[in-house]
C-alpha positions as CSV (number, residue, x, y, z in Angstrom):
1,M,-56.3,9.1,-30.0
2,D,-52.8,8.1,-30.7
3,R,-52.1,5.8,-33.5
4,T,-49.3,3.5,-34.1
5,P,-47.3,3.7,-37.3
6,F,-48.8,0.4,-38.3
7,A,-52.2,1.9,-37.8
8,Q,-51.3,4.9,-39.9
9,H,-50.4,2.7,-42.9
10,V,-53.2,0.2,-42.7
11,D,-56.6,1.4,-43.3
12,I,-59.9,0.0,-43.8
13,A,-59.8,0.1,-47.7
14,T,-56.5,-1.9,-47.3
15,F,-58.2,-4.5,-45.2
16,V,-61.1,-4.8,-47.8
17,Q,-58.6,-5.2,-50.6
18,L,-57.0,-8.0,-48.6
19,R,-60.2,-9.6,-47.9
20,S,-61.4,-9.5,-51.6
21,F,-57.9,-11.0,-52.4
22,G,-58.0,-13.6,-49.7
23,V,-60.2,-15.9,-51.6
24,K,-57.3,-16.7,-53.9
25,L,-55.0,-17.5,-51.0
26,G,-54.2,-20.9,-49.7
27,L,-53.6,-22.0,-46.1
28,E,-49.7,-21.5,-46.3
29,D,-50.3,-17.9,-47.6
30,Y,-52.5,-17.2,-44.5
31,I,-50.0,-18.5,-42.1
32,V,-47.1,-16.3,-43.8
33,L,-49.7,-13.1,-43.5
34,L,-50.3,-13.9,-40.0
35,L,-46.6,-14.3,-39.1
36,L,-46.0,-10.8,-40.8
37,L,-48.7,-9.3,-38.9
38,I,-47.3,-10.6,-35.6
39,G,-43.8,-9.4,-36.4
40,A,-44.9,-6.0,-37.3
41,V,-46.9,-5.6,-34.1
42,G,-44.1,-7.0,-32.2
43,Y,-41.7,-4.4,-33.9
44,V,-43.9,-1.4,-32.9
45,T,-44.8,-2.4,-29.4
46,H,-41.2,-3.3,-28.5
47,G,-40.2,-1.3,-25.5
48,R,-44.0,-0.1,-25.3
49,I,-45.6,-3.1,-24.0
50,W,-43.0,-5.8,-23.8
51,A,-39.1,-5.8,-23.3
52,K,-39.2,-2.8,-21.3
53,S,-36.0,-1.8,-19.7
54,D,-36.2,-2.4,-15.9
55,P,-35.9,0.9,-13.9
56,Y,-34.3,-1.0,-11.2
57,L,-31.8,-2.9,-13.1
58,Y,-29.1,-0.9,-11.5
59,K,-29.7,-2.3,-8.3
60,L,-28.6,-5.7,-9.2
61,Y,-25.1,-4.0,-9.8
62,E,-25.4,-1.8,-6.6
63,R,-26.4,-4.5,-4.2
64,P,-26.2,-7.9,-5.7
65,Q,-25.8,-9.4,-2.3
66,E,-29.6,-9.0,-1.9
67,L,-30.1,-11.4,-4.6
68,F,-27.3,-13.7,-4.3
69,G,-26.4,-13.4,-0.5
70,T,-23.0,-12.0,-1.4
71,I,-21.1,-8.8,-1.8
72,T,-19.3,-8.2,-5.0
73,R,-16.2,-6.0,-5.4
74,D,-16.4,-2.1,-5.4
75,D,-16.1,-0.6,-9.0
76,R,-15.2,2.8,-7.7
77,N,-12.0,2.8,-9.8
78,R,-11.0,0.0,-12.2
79,D,-8.1,1.6,-13.8
80,I,-5.0,0.3,-11.9
81,A,-2.6,2.2,-14.0
82,Q,-4.4,5.6,-13.1
83,R,-4.5,4.6,-9.5
84,L,-0.8,3.8,-9.3
85,S,0.0,7.2,-10.8
86,Q,-2.3,9.2,-8.7
87,E,-1.4,7.7,-5.5
88,N,2.3,7.6,-6.3
89,K,2.5,3.9,-5.6
90,D,5.6,1.9,-6.4
91,A,4.2,-1.4,-7.0
92,V,1.1,-3.6,-7.4
93,I,0.6,-7.1,-6.3
94,F,-2.2,-8.8,-8.1
95,W,-3.7,-12.0,-6.4
96,G,-5.7,-14.7,-7.9
97,S,-7.1,-17.0,-5.2
98,Q,-9.7,-19.5,-4.6
99,S,-9.0,-20.5,-0.9
100,G,-7.3,-17.2,0.2
101,T,-3.9,-18.5,0.6
102,A,-2.5,-16.3,-2.5
103,E,-4.5,-13.4,-1.1
104,G,-2.8,-13.9,2.2
105,F,0.7,-14.1,0.7
106,A,-0.1,-10.9,-1.3
107,N,-0.8,-8.9,1.8
108,R,2.0,-10.3,3.8
109,L,4.4,-9.4,0.6
110,A,3.1,-5.8,0.4
111,R,3.9,-5.4,4.2
112,D,7.3,-6.8,3.9
113,C,8.0,-4.6,0.8
114,N,7.1,-1.6,2.8
115,R,9.2,-2.5,5.9
116,R,12.3,-3.7,4.0
117,F,12.4,-1.2,1.1
118,G,9.9,1.5,2.1
119,M,7.8,0.7,-0.9
120,N,4.3,1.7,-1.2
121,V,2.5,-1.0,-2.6
122,I,-1.2,-1.8,-3.8
123,V,-2.6,-5.3,-3.2
124,A,-5.1,-5.9,-6.0
125,D,-7.8,-8.4,-6.6
126,L,-7.5,-9.2,-10.3
127,S,-11.3,-9.0,-10.8
128,D,-11.4,-5.4,-9.2
129,Y,-9.5,-3.9,-12.3
130,D,-10.1,-3.8,-16.0
131,P,-7.4,-5.8,-17.6
132,D,-6.9,-3.3,-20.4
133,T,-5.6,-0.8,-17.7
134,I,-3.0,-3.3,-16.6
135,A,-1.2,-2.9,-20.0
136,Q,-0.9,0.9,-19.3
137,I,1.2,0.6,-16.0
138,T,4.5,2.3,-16.8
139,D,8.0,1.1,-16.6
140,D,8.6,2.8,-13.2
141,K,6.3,0.6,-11.5
142,I,6.8,-3.0,-10.6
143,V,4.1,-5.6,-11.2
144,M,3.8,-8.8,-9.2
145,F,1.4,-11.8,-9.8
146,L,0.4,-14.3,-7.1
147,L,-1.8,-16.9,-8.9
148,S,-3.2,-20.2,-7.8
149,T,-4.1,-23.3,-9.8
150,Y,-6.7,-25.8,-8.9
151,G,-8.6,-28.6,-10.5
152,E,-7.8,-29.3,-14.1
153,G,-5.5,-26.2,-14.5
154,D,-8.4,-23.9,-13.6
155,P,-7.7,-20.3,-12.5
156,S,-9.5,-18.9,-9.5
157,D,-12.7,-17.4,-10.1
158,N,-11.2,-13.7,-9.6
159,A,-8.5,-14.5,-12.2
160,T,-10.6,-15.9,-15.2
161,E,-11.3,-12.6,-16.8
162,F,-7.6,-11.4,-16.6
163,L,-6.4,-14.8,-18.1
164,D,-8.9,-14.7,-20.9
165,W,-7.7,-11.0,-21.6
166,I,-3.9,-11.9,-21.8
167,R,-4.3,-15.0,-23.9
168,K,-6.1,-12.9,-26.6
169,R,-3.8,-9.8,-26.4
170,S,-1.4,-9.1,-29.2
171,E,-0.1,-5.8,-28.6
172,P,3.4,-5.8,-26.9
173,V,3.8,-4.5,-23.3
174,P,7.7,-4.3,-23.0
175,H,7.0,-1.5,-20.5
176,I,5.7,-4.0,-17.6
177,R,8.5,-5.3,-15.5
178,Y,7.0,-8.1,-13.5
179,A,7.7,-11.0,-11.1
180,A,5.5,-14.2,-10.7
181,F,4.6,-16.8,-8.2
182,G,2.3,-19.6,-8.6
183,L,0.5,-21.8,-6.0
184,G,-0.3,-25.3,-7.0
185,N,0.0,-29.2,-6.3
186,S,2.3,-31.4,-8.2
187,T,-0.2,-34.4,-7.8
188,Y,-2.4,-32.6,-10.2
189,V,-1.7,-33.1,-14.0
190,Y,-1.7,-29.4,-14.7
191,Y,0.6,-28.1,-12.0
192,N,0.8,-24.5,-11.7
193,K,-0.8,-24.1,-15.2
194,V,-2.3,-20.7,-14.5
195,V,1.2,-18.8,-13.6
196,E,2.9,-20.8,-16.3
197,D,0.3,-19.5,-18.8
198,V,0.6,-15.9,-17.6
199,V,4.1,-16.0,-17.8
200,Q,4.1,-17.5,-21.2
201,C,1.7,-14.7,-22.4
202,L,3.7,-12.0,-20.9
203,D,6.9,-13.3,-22.5
204,R,5.3,-13.4,-25.8
205,L,4.0,-9.7,-25.4
206,F,7.8,-8.7,-24.6
207,A,7.3,-7.9,-20.8
208,T,10.5,-7.9,-18.7
209,P,10.6,-10.4,-16.1
210,L,12.5,-9.4,-13.0
211,L,13.4,-13.0,-11.9
212,P,12.3,-16.5,-12.7
213,V,8.9,-17.6,-11.9
214,G,8.4,-19.2,-8.5
215,K,6.4,-22.1,-7.8
216,A,4.7,-23.4,-4.7
217,D,4.0,-27.2,-4.4
218,D,1.5,-28.1,-1.8
219,A,1.8,-31.9,-2.2
220,N,4.1,-32.0,0.6
221,S,2.8,-29.0,2.6
222,G,5.6,-26.8,1.2
223,T,3.7,-23.9,0.0
224,E,4.8,-21.6,2.8
225,E,8.3,-22.4,2.7
226,D,8.4,-22.1,-1.2
227,F,6.7,-18.7,-0.8
228,V,9.4,-17.7,1.6
229,C,12.3,-18.8,-0.6
230,W,10.7,-16.8,-3.5
231,R,10.3,-13.9,-1.6
232,D,13.8,-14.0,-0.4
233,D,15.0,-14.1,-4.0
234,L,12.7,-11.2,-4.9
235,F,14.1,-9.0,-2.3
236,S,17.7,-9.9,-3.4
237,M,16.8,-8.9,-6.9
238,F,15.4,-5.6,-5.6
239,Q,18.3,-4.8,-3.6
240,Y,21.4,-6.0,-5.9
241,K,19.7,-5.7,-9.4
242,L,17.4,-2.7,-8.9
243,G,19.6,-1.0,-6.4
244,L,16.7,-0.4,-3.9
245,E,18.0,0.5,-0.5
246,T,17.0,-1.7,2.3
247,H,15.7,-0.3,5.7
248,V,16.0,-1.7,9.1
249,A,13.0,-4.2,9.6
250,S,11.0,-2.5,12.3
251,Y,7.3,-3.4,12.9
252,V,4.7,-0.9,11.8
253,P,1.2,-2.1,12.1
254,T,-1.1,-2.1,9.3
255,I,-4.1,-2.6,11.6
256,S,-5.5,-0.3,14.2
257,I,-7.4,-1.4,17.2
258,S,-9.3,0.6,19.6
259,E,-11.8,-0.2,22.5
260,L,-15.5,0.6,22.2
261,S,-18.0,1.5,24.5
262,D,-20.9,-0.7,25.4
263,S,-23.2,1.4,23.2
264,A,-21.7,-0.2,20.2
265,Q,-23.2,-3.5,20.9
266,S,-25.8,-3.1,18.1
267,S,-23.0,-3.1,15.5
268,L,-21.2,-6.2,17.2
269,Q,-20.3,-9.3,15.2
270,S,-19.7,-12.3,17.6
271,G,-19.8,-15.4,15.4
272,E,-21.5,-14.8,12.1
273,P,-19.2,-14.8,9.2
274,L,-18.6,-11.9,7.1
275,P,-20.6,-11.8,3.9
276,L,-18.8,-13.4,0.9
277,R,-16.9,-11.1,-1.3
278,L,-16.8,-12.5,-4.8
279,P,-16.4,-11.5,-8.4
280,R,-19.8,-10.7,-9.9
281,K,-19.6,-13.5,-12.6
282,T,-19.3,-16.1,-9.8
283,A,-21.6,-14.6,-7.2
284,R,-24.4,-16.6,-8.7
285,D,-22.8,-19.8,-7.6
286,Y,-22.9,-19.2,-4.0
287,S,-25.9,-19.0,-1.7
288,T,-26.2,-16.6,1.2
289,V,-24.4,-17.6,4.5
290,Q,-27.0,-18.8,6.9
291,K,-27.1,-20.5,10.4
292,L,-28.6,-23.8,9.5
293,P,-29.9,-26.6,12.0
294,V,-28.4,-29.8,12.1
295,K,-30.8,-32.5,12.6
296,T,-28.5,-35.5,12.6
297,V,-24.9,-36.2,13.7
298,R,-23.9,-39.8,13.4
299,A,-20.9,-42.1,12.9
300,L,-20.7,-44.0,10.0
301,T,-19.2,-47.5,10.5
302,G,-16.6,-48.0,13.5
303,A,-13.4,-46.2,13.5
304,G,-11.6,-49.3,14.8
305,S,-8.3,-49.4,16.1
306,T,-7.0,-47.0,13.5
307,G,-8.7,-44.2,15.0
308,R,-10.2,-43.3,11.7
309,G,-13.8,-42.5,11.6
310,C,-16.5,-40.6,9.4
311,L,-19.5,-38.5,10.2
312,H,-22.8,-38.2,8.5
313,L,-24.6,-35.0,9.0
314,E,-28.1,-33.9,8.1
315,I,-28.7,-30.3,7.6
316,D,-32.2,-28.8,7.5
317,I,-32.8,-26.0,5.0
318,R,-36.8,-25.8,5.4
319,A,-36.7,-22.7,7.1
320,H,-34.6,-20.9,4.3
321,A,-36.4,-21.0,1.0
322,Q,-33.7,-18.9,-0.8
323,I,-31.1,-21.7,-0.2
324,K,-31.4,-24.4,-3.1
325,Y,-28.9,-27.2,-4.0
326,K,-28.6,-29.6,-6.8
327,T,-27.1,-33.0,-6.7
328,G,-23.4,-32.8,-6.8
329,D,-23.1,-29.4,-5.1
330,H,-20.8,-28.5,-2.2
331,L,-21.8,-27.2,1.2
332,A,-19.4,-24.9,2.9
333,V,-19.0,-25.3,6.8
334,W,-17.6,-22.3,8.7
335,P,-15.9,-23.9,11.8
336,T,-14.9,-22.3,14.9
337,N,-11.6,-22.8,17.0
338,S,-11.6,-25.0,20.1
339,S,-12.0,-23.5,23.5
340,G,-8.7,-24.9,24.5
341,D,-6.8,-23.1,21.7
342,V,-8.8,-20.0,22.4
343,E,-8.3,-19.8,26.2
344,R,-4.4,-20.8,25.5
345,L,-4.0,-17.9,23.4
346,V,-5.9,-15.4,25.4
347,A,-4.2,-16.3,28.6
348,V,-0.5,-16.2,27.1
349,L,-1.3,-12.6,25.8
350,G,-2.5,-11.5,29.0
351,L,-6.1,-10.6,27.8
352,S,-8.2,-12.9,30.1
353,Q,-9.7,-9.8,31.9
354,K,-10.4,-8.2,28.4
355,R,-11.8,-11.1,26.6
356,E,-15.3,-9.8,26.4
357,K,-14.3,-6.1,25.7
358,L,-15.7,-4.7,22.6
359,V,-13.0,-3.6,19.9
360,S,-12.8,-1.8,16.8
361,V,-10.6,-3.3,14.2
362,A,-9.8,-1.1,11.0
363,A,-7.0,-0.9,8.3
364,V,-4.4,1.9,8.6
365,N,-4.6,2.2,4.9
366,A,-8.4,2.9,4.1
367,E,-7.8,1.2,0.8
368,D,-7.0,-2.1,2.5
369,E,-9.7,-4.7,2.9
370,L,-9.9,-6.7,6.2
371,R,-11.6,-10.2,6.2
372,I,-12.4,-9.8,10.0
373,P,-15.3,-7.8,11.7
374,K,-15.0,-4.1,12.3
375,H,-16.6,-4.5,15.7
376,T,-16.3,-7.6,17.7
377,T,-14.7,-9.0,21.0
378,I,-11.3,-10.4,21.5
379,A,-12.8,-13.7,22.4
380,A,-14.9,-13.9,19.4
381,L,-11.9,-12.8,17.2
382,F,-9.9,-15.9,18.2
383,R,-13.0,-18.1,18.2
384,H,-14.6,-17.4,15.1
385,Y,-12.5,-15.2,12.9
386,L,-9.0,-16.0,12.9
387,E,-7.5,-19.6,12.2
388,I,-5.5,-19.8,15.7
389,S,-5.1,-23.4,15.4
390,A,-3.0,-23.4,12.1
391,P,0.6,-24.1,12.1
392,V,2.9,-21.1,12.4
393,S,5.2,-20.3,9.6
394,R,8.8,-19.8,9.9
395,D,8.3,-16.2,8.6
396,T,6.2,-15.5,11.7
397,I,8.6,-16.7,14.0
398,S,11.0,-14.5,12.4
399,N,9.0,-11.4,12.8
400,L,7.9,-12.3,16.2
401,A,11.7,-12.3,17.2
402,H,11.8,-8.4,16.7
403,L,9.1,-8.0,19.1
404,A,10.5,-10.5,21.7
405,P,10.3,-9.3,25.4
406,T,13.8,-10.3,26.2
407,N,17.2,-10.9,24.4
408,T,17.0,-14.4,25.6
409,I,13.6,-15.0,24.1
410,K,14.7,-13.1,20.8
411,L,17.7,-15.3,20.4
412,C,15.6,-18.5,20.8
413,L,13.3,-17.3,18.1
414,Q,16.0,-16.3,15.8
415,N,17.5,-19.6,16.0
416,L,14.2,-21.4,15.5
417,S,13.5,-19.4,12.5
418,T,16.2,-20.9,10.6
419,K,15.3,-23.3,7.8
420,S,16.8,-26.5,9.3
421,A,16.0,-25.8,12.9
422,Y,12.3,-25.0,11.9
423,A,11.9,-28.2,10.0
424,T,13.3,-30.5,12.7
425,F,11.0,-28.6,15.4
426,V,7.7,-28.8,13.6
427,S,8.4,-32.4,12.9
428,Q,8.3,-32.9,16.6
429,H,6.0,-30.3,18.1
430,H,2.3,-29.2,17.4
431,L,3.2,-25.6,16.7
432,T,0.3,-23.0,16.7
433,F,0.7,-19.4,17.6
434,G,-0.4,-19.8,21.4
435,R,1.9,-22.8,21.6
436,L,4.8,-20.8,20.3
437,L,4.4,-18.1,22.6
438,E,4.2,-20.6,25.5
439,Y,7.4,-22.4,24.1
440,A,9.4,-19.2,24.0
441,L,8.5,-18.2,27.6
442,L,10.1,-21.4,28.7
443,R,13.5,-20.0,27.9
444,D,12.7,-17.0,30.2
445,T,10.1,-17.6,32.8
446,S,10.3,-14.1,34.2
447,A,9.0,-12.8,30.8
448,N,5.6,-12.5,29.3
449,W,3.7,-11.6,26.1
450,H,1.4,-8.9,27.5
451,Q,2.9,-6.1,25.4
452,L,2.6,-7.9,22.2
453,P,0.7,-5.8,19.9
454,L,-2.6,-7.2,19.0
455,A,-2.4,-6.0,15.7
456,F,0.7,-8.1,15.1
457,V,-1.3,-11.2,16.3
458,I,-4.1,-10.5,13.7
459,E,-1.7,-9.8,10.9
460,S,0.1,-13.1,11.6
461,L,-3.1,-15.2,11.5
462,R,-5.1,-16.2,8.5
463,P,-8.7,-15.1,8.4
464,M,-10.9,-18.1,9.1
465,A,-12.2,-19.9,5.9
466,P,-15.1,-22.2,5.1
467,R,-14.5,-25.8,4.6
468,Y,-16.1,-27.4,1.5
469,Y,-17.9,-30.8,1.4
470,S,-19.6,-32.7,-1.5
471,I,-23.3,-32.8,-0.6
472,S,-24.1,-36.6,-0.1
473,S,-27.8,-36.4,-0.9
474,S,-30.1,-35.9,-4.0
475,S,-32.1,-32.7,-4.4
476,M,-34.7,-34.9,-6.1
477,T,-35.3,-37.0,-3.3
478,S,-34.3,-34.6,-0.3
479,P,-34.9,-30.9,-1.7
480,R,-34.9,-29.3,1.9
481,Q,-32.6,-31.5,3.7
482,M,-29.0,-31.8,2.7
483,S,-26.3,-34.4,4.0
484,I,-22.7,-34.2,4.0
485,T,-20.2,-37.0,4.9
486,V,-17.1,-35.7,6.8
487,A,-13.9,-37.9,7.4
488,I,-12.6,-37.4,11.0
489,S,-9.1,-36.3,9.8
490,T,-5.8,-36.4,11.8
491,S,-2.4,-35.8,11.0
492,E,0.8,-37.2,12.6
493,L,3.9,-35.3,13.3
494,L,6.6,-36.6,10.9
495,T,9.2,-37.6,13.6
496,N,6.6,-38.0,16.5
497,P,3.6,-40.1,15.5
498,A,2.3,-40.3,18.9
499,I,1.2,-36.8,18.6
500,C,-2.1,-36.4,16.2
501,I,-3.4,-33.1,15.3
502,A,-7.0,-33.2,14.6
503,G,-8.4,-31.2,11.6
504,L,-10.3,-27.9,12.7
505,S,-13.6,-28.7,11.0
506,T,-13.9,-32.2,11.7
507,S,-13.2,-31.5,15.4
508,Y,-16.0,-28.7,15.5
509,L,-18.4,-31.1,13.7
510,S,-17.6,-33.8,16.0
511,S,-18.3,-31.8,19.0
512,L,-21.9,-30.6,18.0
513,D,-24.3,-32.0,20.6
514,T,-27.6,-33.0,18.6
515,N,-29.5,-33.0,21.9
516,E,-29.4,-29.3,21.8
517,T,-30.3,-28.8,18.2
518,P,-27.1,-27.4,17.0
519,S,-26.6,-25.0,14.1
520,I,-23.7,-24.3,11.9
521,Y,-22.9,-21.5,9.6
522,S,-23.1,-22.7,6.0
523,H,-23.7,-21.8,2.4
524,V,-24.1,-23.7,-0.9
525,R,-21.7,-23.6,-3.7
526,R,-22.7,-24.6,-7.0
527,S,-20.5,-27.3,-8.6
528,T,-20.1,-28.3,-12.3
529,F,-19.8,-32.2,-10.9
530,K,-23.2,-33.2,-12.4
531,M,-25.0,-36.2,-13.7
532,P,-25.9,-36.5,-17.6
533,F,-29.0,-34.7,-18.5
534,L,-30.3,-37.9,-20.0
535,H,-31.0,-40.5,-17.3
536,K,-30.5,-43.2,-19.9
537,T,-26.9,-42.4,-20.3
538,P,-24.5,-44.9,-18.6
539,I,-22.2,-43.7,-15.7
540,V,-19.1,-45.0,-14.2
541,L,-18.5,-43.9,-10.8
542,V,-14.9,-44.2,-9.2
543,A,-14.6,-43.4,-5.5
544,A,-12.4,-43.8,-2.6
545,G,-13.3,-43.1,1.1
546,T,-15.4,-40.0,1.5
547,G,-15.4,-39.5,-2.3
548,I,-18.5,-41.9,-2.2
549,A,-20.6,-38.8,-0.9
550,P,-21.7,-37.4,-4.2
551,F,-22.3,-40.7,-5.7
552,R,-24.7,-41.4,-2.9
553,G,-26.7,-38.6,-4.3
554,F,-26.2,-39.9,-7.8
555,L,-27.5,-43.3,-6.8
556,Q,-30.5,-41.9,-4.9
557,E,-31.4,-39.9,-7.9
558,R,-31.2,-42.8,-10.4
559,A,-33.3,-45.0,-8.0
560,Q,-36.0,-42.3,-7.8
561,M,-36.2,-42.0,-11.5
562,T,-37.0,-45.8,-11.7
563,Q,-40.0,-45.2,-9.7
564,I,-41.3,-42.0,-10.9
565,S,-40.6,-42.5,-14.7
566,N,-41.2,-45.3,-17.4
567,K,-38.1,-44.0,-19.3
568,E,-35.2,-46.2,-19.6
569,I,-32.6,-45.9,-16.8
570,G,-29.0,-46.2,-17.7
571,P,-26.7,-48.7,-16.1
572,V,-24.5,-47.8,-13.1
573,L,-20.9,-49.1,-12.3
574,L,-19.6,-48.0,-9.1
575,L,-15.9,-48.7,-8.1
576,F,-15.5,-48.0,-4.5
577,G,-12.2,-48.4,-2.5
578,C,-11.7,-48.0,1.3
579,R,-9.5,-49.8,3.9
580,S,-11.7,-52.4,5.3
581,P,-15.1,-53.8,4.7
582,D,-15.8,-54.0,8.3
583,Q,-14.8,-50.4,9.3
584,D,-15.1,-47.9,6.6
585,Y,-17.2,-49.3,3.8
586,L,-19.5,-46.1,3.9
587,Y,-23.2,-46.4,3.2
588,N,-22.8,-50.0,2.5
589,T,-26.3,-51.0,3.7
590,E,-27.8,-48.4,1.7
591,I,-26.1,-49.4,-1.5
592,E,-27.1,-53.1,-0.8
593,E,-30.8,-52.0,-0.5
594,L,-30.4,-50.1,-3.9
595,Q,-29.0,-53.1,-5.5
596,N,-31.7,-55.5,-4.3
597,G,-34.4,-52.8,-4.8
598,P,-34.9,-50.1,-7.4
599,L,-31.5,-50.5,-9.0
600,K,-31.6,-54.1,-8.9
601,T,-30.9,-54.6,-12.6
602,K,-28.9,-51.4,-13.2
603,L,-26.4,-51.1,-10.3
604,E,-23.4,-53.1,-10.3
605,V,-20.7,-52.5,-7.5
606,V,-16.9,-53.3,-7.5
607,S,-15.1,-52.9,-4.4
608,A,-11.5,-52.7,-3.3
609,F,-9.8,-53.0,-0.1
610,S,-6.3,-52.1,1.0
611,R,-6.2,-53.3,4.7
612,V,-7.8,-56.6,5.0
613,P,-5.5,-59.0,7.2
614,G,-4.0,-61.9,5.1
615,Q,-5.0,-60.3,1.9
616,K,-2.9,-58.3,-0.7
617,K,-3.7,-54.4,-0.7
618,C,-6.2,-53.7,-3.5
619,F,-7.0,-50.1,-4.9
620,V,-9.6,-49.0,-7.3
621,Q,-7.0,-48.6,-10.1
622,D,-6.2,-52.4,-9.3
623,R,-9.8,-53.3,-10.1
624,L,-9.7,-51.2,-13.1
625,A,-6.9,-53.1,-14.6
626,E,-8.7,-56.4,-14.1
627,Q,-10.0,-57.9,-17.4
628,D,-13.5,-58.2,-16.8
629,V,-13.7,-54.7,-15.1
630,K,-11.9,-52.9,-17.7
631,E,-14.1,-54.5,-20.5
632,R,-17.2,-53.5,-18.7
633,V,-16.0,-49.9,-18.4
634,V,-14.7,-49.5,-21.8
635,R,-18.0,-50.8,-23.3
636,M,-19.9,-48.4,-21.1
637,L,-17.7,-45.4,-22.0
638,C,-16.9,-46.2,-25.7
639,E,-20.0,-48.1,-27.2
640,Q,-22.7,-46.9,-24.9
641,E,-21.3,-43.3,-24.8
642,G,-21.4,-43.2,-20.9
643,N,-20.0,-40.6,-18.5
644,L,-17.0,-41.3,-16.2
645,Y,-16.7,-39.7,-12.7
646,F,-14.0,-39.7,-10.1
647,C,-14.3,-38.5,-6.5
648,G,-11.6,-38.8,-3.8
649,S,-8.0,-38.0,-3.5
650,T,-6.1,-36.4,-6.5
651,I,-3.6,-39.4,-6.4
652,M,-6.5,-41.7,-6.6
653,A,-8.2,-40.0,-9.5
654,K,-4.7,-39.6,-11.3
655,T,-3.9,-43.3,-11.0
656,A,-7.3,-44.7,-11.6
657,G,-7.9,-42.2,-14.7
658,R,-4.5,-43.6,-16.2
659,A,-5.8,-47.1,-15.8
660,V,-8.9,-46.1,-17.6
661,V,-7.1,-44.5,-20.4
662,N,-4.8,-47.7,-20.7
663,A,-7.9,-49.8,-21.0
664,V,-9.4,-47.7,-23.8
665,K,-5.9,-47.6,-25.6
666,E,-5.7,-51.6,-25.4
667,Y,-9.4,-51.8,-26.5
668,Q,-9.3,-49.4,-29.4
669,R,-5.6,-50.4,-30.4
670,I,-4.4,-46.8,-30.5
671,N,-1.3,-45.0,-29.4
672,D,-0.6,-42.9,-26.5
673,A,-1.2,-39.5,-28.5
674,D,-4.7,-40.9,-29.6
675,A,-5.6,-42.2,-26.0
676,K,-4.8,-38.7,-24.8
677,A,-6.8,-37.1,-27.2
678,W,-9.7,-39.4,-26.3
679,M,-9.3,-38.3,-22.6
680,D,-9.2,-34.7,-23.6
681,S,-12.2,-35.0,-25.8
682,M,-14.3,-36.9,-23.0
683,K,-13.2,-33.9,-20.6
684,R,-14.3,-31.1,-23.1
685,G,-17.6,-32.9,-23.6
686,R,-18.0,-33.0,-19.8
687,R,-18.1,-36.8,-20.1
688,W,-15.1,-37.1,-17.8
689,Q,-15.6,-35.3,-14.6
690,E,-13.4,-35.1,-11.3
691,D,-14.3,-33.8,-7.8
692,V,-11.0,-34.2,-6.1
693,W,-8.7,-32.8,-3.3
694,G,-5.5,-33.2,-1.6
């Protein structure tokens, strides 16, 4: 019989001696001896009986989608410098993207670099490569960064590791020649902070900038035009500073399309979204994409004469045990394009007879990644996988002109692609890709678009992306049924307000027929927008419009705690703003029931209405400036150490947040610097949280 090392050194004689000596020991000595014995046994058995290595641990890294419902990035070669050298590439375009916009720009830029200058370019997800290998890129290569900023100056999930690395690096990289473009929104406090931080670090490390950093501002929907202008400056630099020779711009497809036989039906994708592709560090924050039944779709309050409205949806997850959510999380909805837009595009391309034909779609360059199915049908492609209802960019019109069927149409598109003509046209017309093709044919009714390459159409349209909504239920009171609150959004044309463009997702959700038990493809995304751990902590909730959604879940949770716990529940102050108490005061009845019921002594509501006839416009920031309200807020935050939450538009959160800071500044009699320090400390401690958009 094998003996452990411990058994080899502790024999019976030793135990007898210990026993005879034990009569002289006190209780504390016995405890120490027992702990020593437990420690020795633990040391000897470590890795034999407990804490054994998991022989299947590698599977987590090979197929994490089995656990998380996602697919993470391929690790086959994480050395970008080596890959650039081995494949004889001229440049790399790194992208950091949360919504897919920067990724789309990166792919477009790579195609344009190849067509204009014959450059061989790698499009690289920042999370696919080890940051240290970026520092090894030689000076005969060009490095481009397209980086988005969201929230409180946060990087995209796939750019986090790179940003941490470059902030800490101290060794210079003078051999790196780079250009950088940022995507942000000037209504946020930290507008384009990510690209600014990266450029600042690169300058500190003596990297060589090829042109000034470009910045997109989505505050006025200017991201597309800002990108085109920066790209034109980049190409001018390539031509006049680096001396690159320009080529005649000709269309070379990056996608190959072939027809399939009916035997490929088994691999066909005709509606289900592709698995999420996420950096491994963030994969845990996303559930698997599933088709979930919608139990209820009902209107919240009347839309009135404004045409504004709101929907409340209940989504059933009882049959999907792997999907779990927590109060404050987000639900993603994968929408589909309207039948009208699909039919318009299919018809104008002359594909009506082939709409159900099975096709295989692949990247010409095997290294490129497509975000559309490999095997599908043309109808499914336009219905589920491409955003055919999105506005057409000026860049797309310019590229389409090269493929025009007649000179008349070519001239028409070239004129329309100028900056001034394009701005005027889109202010008066709803311009989707299908509508653009129809408009061009009005200039030459004898022509058609039947020879337009389908590859060009796919390249010109963005892949379908999910829309995220704050979950408006509590996981404590409704763990297997989620609800979301959806504003029926429309946008009016700048110079033609008679034309209203409905939002893709809201149109899709509004069309659901609950009589047929509809289902939607969805997944849950974990959020950091969370209630305090201690339910006795006071909370101040500031919302406008559908920003009330997560706070409905917060209130439900606080109400539930009053009924199941004898512990103290902290006070809640809700400031809610909307247009009219009669039309869009969301969940008003529920809130009143909570005030008169379980939260009778805990919940105070302060409302602000901006469209009441005969009354002055009032917003939540106006209420926060009122003496009694701001005194109440300051007491809850400063004296009672409460938490502060904002949900709604970025502008609302910005102005309302400023009102809170001013109130604290006045109460504590501090200067601007100290008031800002207070706000920063609140945010660092997660006592100031925001869930904002727009």
